[in-house]
C-alpha positions in Angstrom: 2.7 -5.7 43.0 4.1 -8.3 40.8 3.4 -7.7 37.1 3.1 -3.9 37.7 4.8 -1.7 35.1 6.7 1.1 36.8 7.7 4.3 35.2 10.0 6.8 36.8 9.2 10.2 35.4 10.6 12.2 38.4 12.0 15.6 37.5 10.2 15.8 34.1 7.8 18.6 33.3 4.6 18.2 31.4 4.2 16.6 28.9 7.3 14.4 29.5 5.6 11.9 31.9 2.6 11.4 29.6 4.9 10.9 26.6 6.8 8.2 28.6 3.5 6.5 29.4 2.3 6.7 25.8 5.6 5.1 24.6 5.3 2.3 27.2 1.7 1.5 26.3 2.8 1.1 22.6 4.7 -2.0 23.8 1.5 -3.5 25.3 -1.0 -2.7 28.0 -0.2 -4.1 31.5 -2.8 -5.0 34.1 -1.4 -2.3 36.3 0.9 0.7 35.9 2.6 3.0 38.5 4.0 6.3 37.3 6.1 8.3 39.7 6.1 12.1 39.0 7.4 15.1 40.8 4.5 17.5 40.4 0.7 17.6 40.9 0.4 18.9 37.3 2.3 15.9 35.9 0.1 13.5 38.0 -3.1 15.1 36.8 -1.9 15.0 33.1 -0.9 11.4 33.3 -4.0 10.5 35.3 -6.3 12.1 32.7 -4.5 10.4 29.8 -4.8 7.0 31.5 -8.5 7.5 32.4 -9.1 8.3 28.7 -7.5 4.9 27.9 -10.1 3.2 30.1 -8.0 2.7 33.2 -9.2 3.3 36.8 -6.8 5.8 38.2 -5.7 6.7 41.7 -3.2 9.4 42.6 -1.3 9.2 45.9 1.0 11.8 47.3 4.1 10.1 48.8 6.3 12.7 50.4 7.1 15.3 47.7 6.2 12.8 44.9 3.0 11.7 43.3 2.3 8.1 42.4 -0.3 7.6 39.6 -1.6 4.0 39.8 -3.7 2.8 36.9 -5.5 -0.5 36.7 -6.7 -1.8 33.3 -9.6 -4.1 33.0 -8.9 -7.2 30.9 -10.1 -6.9 27.3 
């Protein structure tokens, strides 16, 4: 999707992926974000954080990876 912020957090253990997301959101909130992680634990950690920020979150398993897709409502 055009305008989607993508974060590659493959290979990082918790809380690494969430910290990358937090840092990216300090630069501004996109309409949509996709975070690719290597573990279910990382996907659940990122998904929970983004849900707490008001995003609707979907977690898809793609092969051995997990894609956390967050959509933010316009303010």
